[in-house]
N, C-alpha and C positions, 0 to 999 in steps of 0.2 A: 515082150520084155520091155521093162521101163528103164530109161536111162536116167542117171542122176541129174537132177535139175539144179537150179541156182541155190536152193535151200541146202542141199548136201554140200555144195562147194563152200557155202558160207560157214557151215558148221565145221568143216575141215580147216578153214582159215582161222576160225575162233580157237580151235584146239592148238594150232601152231602158235598163235599169238599168246596164249596162256603159257605155253612151254617157254617161249622167248622171254616173257615177263618174269617168270620164275628164275631163269638163268641170270638175269641182271641183278637180282638180290644177293646171289652168292658172292658177288664181287664187293658188296658193301660191308664186309666184315671189318670191324675196327681193330687195328693192331695196337697193342699196349705201347704207351709212350713213356719217355723218361723226362722228369721234371727236376730242375736244379734249384737248390736253395743254398745260398752262401751264408756262412756264419762269418760276419765281418763287423768290425767296430762294435762288438758286443751286441749284435742284433741278428735277426734272421731276414734275409733278403731273397725273395719277397716274404713279407710277414704272413700273407695268406696265399695259399696255392690250392687250386681246384683241380682234381684229378678224377679219373674213372677207375672203377674196380679193375685191378690187374696192372695199373700203371705203376712205375717205379719212381720213387723220389730219392734223389741223391743229395745229401747234405755234405758240403765241403767246408772245412774249417780254414778260413783265410786269416784268422787271428793268430797271435803268438802264444796263446794259452789254450788249454784243452776246453772243450765244450761237450754237451750231450744234446740229444734230441729225445726227449722223454715225454710221451703222451700222458696227460693227466688221467685219462681213463684206462691206462695200462695196456693200450693197444700195441705199443712198441716202446722199447728203451734201447737206445744205441750204446749205452755205457759210454766210456770215455772215447771221444774222438780227438786225437792229438792234433796239434798245429800241423798244417799242410797235409792233412789226411781227409778221407771221405768215408761216408757210411751210406749204404743204400737199403731201402725198404720197399717191398711190394705192398701196395694198398689192397687189403682184402675186405675190410669192414666198412660198409657205407656209413656215412654220417659226418658230423662236424667234430673234428678231433683237435682240441687245444693242446699244445705242447710247449715245453720250456727247457731251459738248460738247468740241470741240477746244481751246477757250480755257480751259476749267475741267474737266479730266479727272475730277474727283471727282463731277461731275454724270453720273449714269448712269441709264438706263432700259431697258425691254424692251418690244418689240412682238411679240406672239404672233399670227401669221396662220394661221388655220385654214381 
């Protein structure tokens, strides 16, 4: 009867190593994040925000007048965001989305979804 040699032991260790390597990747799942954009002084701060698909963007109106966050490509439209209020949106469409305030078209920003 043959006894397992070094080769069999090495194969067993390789299989265990592969199992452990696979277990490490399960922990690397990225959780969605929340990104804040302030509407203040008739501008968006920051003017450009980069997010991942599934992330949430929260626009907070710190001005004394209402604003909107309206994507030029119709991806989203917050409608009116009153003073001292906020609106949130979950990014689902990858790409570069330019947006503006309907009431103050000089207010412009960009959301880059990757």
